[in-house]
C-alpha positions, 0 to 999 in steps of 0.5 A: 146604875139603873137596870142592873139587877145588883143585890146588896144588903142595907144595914139600918142603924139608929143613931142616938147622940147628944147632937143627933137625936134618934136618926135612922141611917141606912148604909151599904157595906160600900159606905163603910168601906169608903169611910174606912178608906178615907179615915185610913188615909187621913190624920187618924191613920195611926188609930185606924190601923187598930180597926179592922173592917170586916172583909169585903167578900165578893157577893156571889148569888148564894152569898147573901144568906141570912147567916152571912148577913147576920155575921157581917151585921154584928162585925160592922156593929163592933167596928162602929162601936170601936170607931165611936169609942175613939173621940178623935174619930167620932168627932171627925167630919167623915164620921159625922157625915156618915151618921147623918141621914141623906136621901142622896145616892142609892140608899134613901135613909128617909125610906128606911126610916119610914119602913122601920118606924112602921115596924116599930108602930106595929103596922104591916 
């Protein structure tokens, strides 16, 4: 909502797949959490039992530290790699939707894409 001073981390990923060329998507931890919940309750729940999502640590003011975010980023990367290495999960609708840029919701992929592209271009 508006006005709340909630801090959250945004994880920016570049998606390169045959059907999705170099899209930038930005996701919050909650997006990963939602995806994990949907998949765990769906047809692939058996496969999902082998996948561990990094734990949801409650963000206190001091917990968004560089070290914490770096570690979580690496764990989320491993999680996503394992998820996508399973054809059944990689081709599922929730995963495809997760990897498509959206401008809806609190995270605007287009904004992060433009930021990231600028950095790549060496501006700023």
